[in-house]
C-alpha positions, 0 to 999 in steps of 0.5 A: 536704244534707251531714251537716256542716251538722248538726255546726257552728254557723252565723249569718245570713251562712251563711244568706245564702251558702246562698241565693246558692248556690241562686239563682246555680245556678238563674240560671246554669242558665237563662242556659245555656238562653238564657231566664229566669223572671220569677217566679223573679227576683222571688222572689230579689229578695224574699228578698234584700230580707228578708235584707239588712234582717235583716242590718242589724237586731239580734235584739232589734230583730227581736222588736219588728218587727210585720211580722217574723214575717209576712214570715219565714213568707211567706219559708218558703213562698216558699223551699218554692216554689223547691224545688218549682220546682227539682224540677219542672225537675229541677235537683238542685243548686239544689234541694239548696241551697234545701233547706239554705237552708230549714232554716238560715233556719227555725232562724235565725228560731226562734233570733231569737225568731220564731214559726213559723206555716207548718209544712208545708214544715218538716214535709216537710223534717224527714221527708225528713231523718230518713229520709235521715240515718244517723249517730247524731251527726248525727241527735242534732243534727237532733233538737236542731234539731227541738226548736228549731222545735217550741218556736218554733211558734205556741202556737195550733198547739201547743194542737192543739185540732182533732185530727181530721186525722191529716195536720195538720202539728203531729202529723206534726212530733211523730211525726218528732221521736219517730222521730228520737229513736229513730234516735239510739239514745240512751235519754235522748233517747228518754225525753225525747221520748216523755214529750213525745209522751205529753203532746201526742199521747195518741191516737197512742201505741198506734200509735206504740209498736206500730210502734216495737216492730216496727221494733226487731226488723226493724232490729236496734236495740241492746238499750238502745234496745229496752228503752226502746221495750218499756217504753213499748209495755207501758205505752201500746200494750197497753191502751186509751189515754184522752185526758186 
C-alpha cells in the first residue's frame, strides 16, 4: 500500500477502482494459469453488486437502509478472505490491492454513517500499517483514519464489558491507535490519544507506558516525545492502577 494513499482525499469511485485493480489482477493470474476459481468469482460478483448499489444511492439513503450495515460488514469479512486467498497463492499484487481496498472501503463506510461490527480484519490491517509506515506525515494521516474507524465502531464493542481477553479487537485497536500516535512524534496527538487510552483501557496503562518508555531510548525518539511519555509513565506506570 503506497504512502500516497494517506495523503489524499478519496471517494467511492476510488474505492471501486481499487477493487477492480485487485479483481482484474487475480483474474488475469488465473487466466494465465489456464484455470479459474468459482468461490473467487462469486466473491467478486457479490462485492460488485454492493458497490454498484452504493454508487446509485446517496449517503443519507445509506443510513436509512436496514441492510446497509449488515451487508457492508459482511463485505469487510469477504475482502479479508480475498486477502487471505491472495496470500495463500502468493500473489502479492492482488493482496496489496485488496489490502488497500479493505482500508478505503472501511473508511468510506464509516464516513457514510456505517457502524462497524467486524473489527478483526481492520485491527490486523492497522497493526501492519502502523509497523510498516515510517514518515511522520503519513503516520499522522493513519492516526486520523484510525480515529474515524474507532468512532464508527459499534457502541457495544466500545463499551468493552467483557475485558478479560487481551486479544479482543477493541483493545488491540486502541493500543495501535496509541502506538501510531507515538510514532507520529506529535506531542499533541500523543496527549489526546493517551487520555483516550486512560478512559478506555485503564488496566493496560502500566504495561503500555512501561513499554513505551523502553522504546524511547531504544529508538532514540525526540526529547519532546520522551517528555510526554515520561509524564504518563510516572503517573500511570510507577504506581498501582485502579479501574474506575
